C-alpha positions as CSV (number, residue, x, y, z in Angstrom):
1,M,121.5,67.4,148.1
2,P,123.4,64.8,146.4
3,W,122.9,60.9,147.5
4,V,124.6,57.8,147.0
5,L,122.6,55.5,145.1
6,A,124.9,52.4,145.3
7,A,127.7,51.8,147.8
8,I,129.2,48.7,145.3
9,H,128.1,49.1,141.8
10,S,129.2,47.8,138.3
11,E,128.7,48.6,135.1
12,N,129.0,47.5,131.9
13,V,130.9,49.3,128.9
14,G,131.1,48.0,125.3
15,G,131.3,44.4,127.0
16,T,133.9,45.5,129.6
17,V,132.6,45.0,133.3
18,F,133.9,47.8,135.6
19,T,133.2,46.7,139.6
20,E,133.6,48.8,142.9
21,Y,132.4,51.9,141.9
22,V,129.9,54.2,143.9
23,Q,126.8,55.1,142.1
24,A,125.5,58.9,143.0
25,D,123.6,61.4,141.8
26,Y,125.5,64.4,141.8
27,R,125.6,66.1,138.3
28,A,129.1,65.5,136.5
29,I,129.2,65.5,132.7
30,H,132.5,65.6,129.9
31,G,135.3,67.2,131.3
32,D,135.1,66.0,135.2
33,S,137.0,62.9,135.6
34,G,139.6,63.3,138.0
35,A,138.0,65.9,140.3
36,A,137.8,64.8,143.7
37,V,134.1,63.6,145.1
38,A,134.2,65.1,148.4
39,Y,131.6,66.7,151.3
40,N,131.8,69.0,154.8
41,R,131.2,66.4,157.3
42,Y,130.2,68.4,160.7
43,V,132.3,67.2,163.6
44,G,131.0,69.5,165.9
45,S,130.6,73.2,167.6
46,A,130.2,74.6,164.4
47,T,133.2,72.6,162.9
48,T,133.5,71.0,159.7
49,D,136.0,68.4,158.0
50,Y,136.9,68.4,154.5
51,V,136.7,64.6,153.4
52,V,137.5,63.5,150.1
53,M,135.6,60.1,149.1
54,G,137.2,59.5,145.7
55,V,137.3,60.6,142.0
56,Q,135.3,61.1,139.5
57,S,135.1,58.3,136.9
58,A,132.3,58.1,134.5
59,S,128.8,59.7,134.2
60,H,126.0,57.7,132.7
61,L,124.5,60.5,130.3
62,V,121.4,60.8,127.8
63,D,122.6,62.1,124.2
64,E,125.4,63.6,126.1
65,A,122.8,65.6,128.3
66,W,122.4,65.2,132.0
67,V,118.8,64.1,132.4
68,D,117.2,64.2,136.5
69,G,115.9,60.8,137.5
70,T,117.9,59.0,134.5
71,S,121.5,60.1,135.0
72,Y,124.0,58.7,137.8
73,S,127.7,59.8,138.5
74,L,130.0,56.8,139.3
75,F,133.3,57.7,141.0
76,T,136.0,55.3,142.5
77,R,136.1,55.2,146.1
78,V,139.1,56.5,148.2
79,D,140.2,53.5,150.0
80,N,140.2,51.4,146.7
81,I,142.8,53.9,145.3
82,H,144.7,53.8,148.1
83,S,145.2,50.2,148.3
84,A,145.8,50.2,144.4
85,L,148.5,52.4,145.0
86,G,150.0,51.2,148.1
87,L,149.4,54.1,149.9
88,T,147.8,54.5,153.9
89,N,145.1,57.0,155.0
90,P,146.8,59.8,157.3
């Protein structure tokens, strides 16, 4: 089961600092950027809601490969996307 490692994470890539990512341990590789990061939330009586938490942005890989315990994924939070685009969450 994937876990959030840090709710607010900054990443320095080539001297540019990217902020407000969520760091998680789900496996994402090249080509996954832009995909929805989502889960099914139990709401009772065998019912779930499909909840989008954000958009896959980057992954920390080792020699272009996922290494358990070392690699991690970063996603942009959906509330930051809504704010940047002037949208509201229905």
